[in-house]
N, C-alpha and C positions, 0 to 999 in steps of 0.2 A: 447645705452649703453654707456655708460663711459667704455672704457679699451676698449682689447680687447683678445682672442678667435686666437693664438700660433699657431695651426695648428688643420683647421676641414677636417676631412675624413667623407662621408657621400655613402652608403648603403640601396640605392632606394629600391633592390631586397625582403632580407630580415628589412627594418626599423629599422639599426642600424646607430646612428650616434657615433663618433669620436672625445673626446675633447680635443687638450693634449696644457699641460703646459710646455716649453721646457726654460729649465736657462740655460745658458753651462757663468758660474761664471768661471773662468780658471784657476787662481787664487786663490779668495779666498774658494773656495767653492763655495754650496747653497747660498749664505746670503744676504742677505734682511735685510737695513738698517731705522731706522725711527729715528733722531736728540740723530746719531749717540752709537744705541745701538742696536740689536739682531732682525727683527722686520721678520722675517720667519713665526712662528709660525700665523700672522692677514694679513701677507702678503698676502700668499699661500693661509690661508682660505678664502680674500674678492673677490683673484681670482676665484674659485671658483666656491666658493659660487653665481657670474654674471655673469659663461664663465655654469652656471646649471641650471639660474636663465634663462636663455639667451635660451637657450635647451626645457626649459621643455616649451615654451611661444608657440616659435615655430615648436619647434618638441616636440609634446608632445606624439606621437600614440612608439616611437622613445625608440627602444632601446638606453643606456646612458652606454657608457664607454667613463670612463675621467681617464688621465694622465697624471703623472710627467715624466718627461724626462729632469736629469741634470745627466752631466758627471762625477761630484767629488760630491760626498754628502761627510762629512767632519764625523767623527761619533768622540771622545773619551769617558770618565769618564758620566760616563751617570749624573748626578749633576752636570756639569762642568754647566761653564754660553756658553759660546760654541759644544753645543752636535745638530751638521742640521742633525741627521738622530734621532734625539728626537725628535727633530724639526715638524721631517717628518712625525715620526708618532701621532702628533699629530695631523699635518693637516689633514693626515688617520681618524680618533678620529672625531674631525669634524665631515666632512663635512658624515663619515657614521651617526652621530647623526643625522646631521641635514637630509639630503636627504635620506636616505636611501641608497648611494653610494660605491661601494669598487671603492678607487683607488687606483687605476698601478702604481706604480713606477718600473721607468726604471733608475735605474742608478748604478753606477760604475763600477765591472763589466757586473753588466747585461745587459749597453749599450754596453756599446765595443761591447761586445756577439753581437748584433742588427748591430755594424757593421762591423764586422767582414760577417754576416749571408749577411748585402746588396755589404758586398765585392767581399764576397762565383759568391753571386749571380753575379757582373759584367768578374766576369773572364767569367764563363759560356754564358753567350751574349755578341755575337759582332757587333748586331746592334747599327748601331748612338741613342741615348737616348737623348731628351729630355734635363730630367736634369744635370747641370754642376757637380752632386754634381754624378754622379755616372756615367760623361762620365770622370769623370777625375781619379775615381777607377777603370775602362774599360782601363785608358790608363796605367793607373800604374798598373794595375795585368798585363797585355800582353807586356809591356818592363820587368815586372819578367822572363816569359816568353818563354822572346827574349835572355833576361838575360844568359840561364842555355840551347839553345838549343847547 
């Protein structure tokens, strides 16, 4: 397979697989380009198609959860040249039509809510985490607690 799956989660007990595309473009928002033109729809449809084809081949019995994670997806006028939310909706339609799979989008406020949920977990869990991101959140949250004491 050409390309890669950004995040793969496998629940063996429930025969579920989670395939996630993670697109973090902090300044431009979700923006893929080709020949200096917006290319979100084609690029993301292609990425998800490869990922779903791969999981269908190697995990045919598993329930698939297909997700797009992106902290900044810009909207705008519906018919504007660059409307990233509209592009994401079109990608969702493409994937649903081709594979009968719902693409779950974790973007903007929903992305931030997930980070806050992770931060809350880090606040409660003091045992050292093997994840450097979670460990950093643990340190930050502990320092906030110490600062208020």
